[in-house]
C-alpha positions in Angstrom: 163.8 21.7 -106.3 164.5 25.5 -106.5 168.4 27.2 -106.9 169.0 29.3 -104.4 166.6 32.0 -103.2 167.4 35.7 -102.2 167.8 36.3 -98.3 168.3 32.6 -97.8 170.9 33.0 -95.0 169.2 31.5 -91.3 171.6 33.0 -88.4 172.5 31.4 -85.3 173.7 34.0 -82.8 175.4 32.9 -79.6 175.2 34.8 -76.8 178.7 37.0 -76.6 177.5 37.8 -80.3 174.6 39.4 -79.3 175.7 41.3 -75.7 179.3 42.6 -78.3 176.5 43.9 -80.9 174.4 45.5 -78.0 177.2 49.1 -77.7 177.2 48.8 -81.3 173.2 49.1 -81.9 173.0 51.8 -79.1 176.5 53.9 -80.7 174.2 54.1 -83.5 176.1 50.6 -85.0 179.5 52.3 -85.0 180.3 49.3 -87.0 178.2 50.0 -89.9 179.4 53.3 -90.5 182.9 51.5 -90.5 181.7 49.6 -93.4 181.1 52.3 -95.3 180.2 52.8 -98.7 181.3 49.2 -100.4 178.5 50.1 -102.9 178.6 47.3 -105.4 177.1 47.0 -109.2 177.3 48.4 -112.1 176.4 52.3 -111.7 173.7 53.2 -114.9 175.0 56.2 -117.7 172.1 58.0 -118.7 172.7 59.6 -122.3 170.6 62.4 -123.6 169.8 61.6 -127.7 170.9 64.5 -130.1 168.0 66.4 -130.5 167.1 65.8 -134.5 168.3 68.5 -136.9 165.6 69.9 -139.0 166.7 68.3 -142.3 166.7 64.8 -140.4 163.3 62.8 -141.3 161.0 62.5 -138.7 161.0 59.2 -136.7 158.2 57.1 -137.9 156.0 54.0 -135.8 158.6 51.9 -136.8 161.3 53.3 -136.0 162.5 51.1 -132.6 162.2 52.3 -129.4 164.8 51.7 -126.3 164.4 49.4 -124.2 162.3 51.1 -121.4 161.9 47.4 -119.7 161.0 47.6 -115.8 163.0 46.2 -112.1 160.0 44.8 -110.3 161.4 45.9 -107.6 158.8 47.7 -105.4 160.6 51.6 -104.6 160.8 52.6 -101.6 158.0 53.7 -99.1 157.2 57.2 -97.8 156.5 55.9 -93.8 158.6 57.6 -91.2 157.9 55.0 -88.6 161.2 52.8 -88.4 159.4 49.0 -87.7 156.4 50.0 -91.0 160.0 50.9 -92.8 161.5 47.8 -91.6 158.1 45.0 -92.2 157.8 46.8 -96.5 161.9 46.6 -96.8 162.0 42.7 -96.2 159.2 42.6 -97.9 161.4 43.9 -101.1 164.1 41.8 -99.8 162.7 38.6 -99.9 160.9 39.4 -103.0 162.8 39.1 -106.6 161.4 38.2 -110.2 164.4 36.7 -112.8 161.8 37.0 -115.6 162.1 40.3 -115.6 164.9 41.6 -113.4 168.3 41.8 -114.4 170.8 40.6 -111.4 172.0 44.3 -112.1 168.6 46.6 -112.0 167.7 45.1 -108.8 171.2 45.7 -107.3 169.8 49.6 -108.0 166.6 48.4 -107.0 167.7 47.7 -103.5 170.5 51.0 -103.5 167.3 53.0 -104.0 166.7 52.3 -100.3 169.6 53.4 -99.2 169.9 56.3 -96.7 171.9 59.2 -98.3 173.8 59.3 -95.6 177.4 57.9 -96.2 178.4 57.5 -92.8 175.8 55.3 -92.1 175.1 53.4 -95.2 176.9 49.9 -95.6 175.8 48.7 -98.8 177.7 45.4 -98.9 176.0 44.2 -96.3 172.5 44.5 -98.9 174.2 43.8 -102.1 175.7 40.0 -100.3 172.0 39.2 -100.8 172.2 38.7 -104.2 173.2 35.6 -105.4 176.9 35.8 -108.2 176.1 36.7 -111.4 176.7 33.2 -113.2 174.0 32.0 -109.7 171.7 34.7 -111.0 171.4 33.3 -114.9 170.2 29.9 -113.5 167.6 31.4 -111.9 166.9 33.4 -114.8 166.9 30.3 -117.1 164.2 28.6 -114.6 162.4 31.7 -114.5 162.1 32.4 -110.3 160.9 34.4 -108.8 159.7 34.9 -105.3 157.1 37.1 -103.3 157.2 37.5 -99.0 154.5 38.2 -96.7 155.2 39.7 -93.7 154.0 38.0 -89.9 155.7 40.8 -87.9 158.2 43.0 -87.1 159.7 44.5 -83.4 162.6 45.7 -82.1 164.9 43.2 -80.2 165.3 43.2 -76.9 168.6 44.0 -76.5 167.9 47.1 -78.4 165.4 48.0 -76.5 167.0 47.2 -73.4 170.1 50.3 -74.6 167.8 52.3 -75.6 166.0 52.4 -71.5 170.0 52.8 -70.3 170.1 56.1 -72.3 167.4 57.4 -74.3 169.8 60.2 -76.5 171.8 57.4 -77.8 169.7 57.3 -80.6 169.6 60.8 -81.3 172.7 61.6 -83.4 171.8 59.5 -85.7 168.4 58.2 -85.5 169.4 54.5 -86.2 166.7 51.4 -85.3 167.0 47.9 -85.1 164.7 45.5 -86.3 163.9 42.2 -86.5 161.9 41.4 -89.4 159.6 38.1 -89.4 157.7 36.4 -92.5 157.7 33.7 -95.5 159.2 34.0 -99.0 157.3 31.8 -101.9 159.7 30.7 -104.5 157.9 29.3 -107.9 160.8 28.1 -111.0 159.1 26.4 -113.8 157.8 23.5 -112.8 157.8 23.5 -108.9 156.8 26.1 -106.0 158.0 26.3 -102.5 157.2 28.9 -99.4 160.4 29.4 -96.7 160.3 30.8 -93.2 162.2 34.2 -93.5 163.9 36.8 -90.7 166.1 39.4 -90.4 167.1 42.2 -88.7 167.3 45.1 -90.0 169.2 48.4 -88.9 166.8 51.6 -90.7 167.6 55.2 -90.4 164.4 57.0 -89.5 165.5 60.8 -89.0 162.7 63.1 -87.7 160.2 64.8 -90.6 162.2 62.6 -93.2 160.8 59.1 -94.5 163.1 56.2 -93.1 165.9 54.6 -95.0 167.7 52.0 -94.8 171.2 51.5 -92.8 172.0 48.1 -92.7 171.3 44.3 -93.3 172.9 43.5 -89.5 172.6 39.6 -88.3 174.1 40.0 -85.0 171.6 41.6 -83.0 169.6 39.4 -81.0 166.0 38.6 -82.3 
């Protein structure tokens, strides 16, 4: 059997919870704004190498090159339509490869999808999808990796109704709530398996700008 996988959390919501978050979804997810900037993972530090002096020997082909192992996390696409961007985001969240990507690299790659507006960015809800370092290491020992297939994305009915009731509410931060369904294919040493997935995302798509992820919001009804 595979070890626990990324984004493998099922969510069931009561009618009371759905109603409770309706106002937050329309009011640009005020609850999301309250969870500002709980960024986790290490910050990559870049140090420029000292230029060789005239008297220094010219490096040869035998000189070890610095590690440039790329992360398997996809870069955010140039998409300005909320549902299409949410579908791409879900595919990114459900795809990983512990064979060539460290946990810190995974977090860094995911952070690149976030909105730059700290007021609305809830990275803690995103980084919470990643297993802890020990579990990630166990997954890597098994060469565990996953790919995703997206079935469809849609605006939850509660969000659509809220927009119909107050269309101007979206214009403060242009944050949309989108639910995405799909499947995740997980492979590990000696086996593989597929699992259905569903996730609800808050994405920011300002006019004439590419969309970015604001939060994972599991309290909005599908």
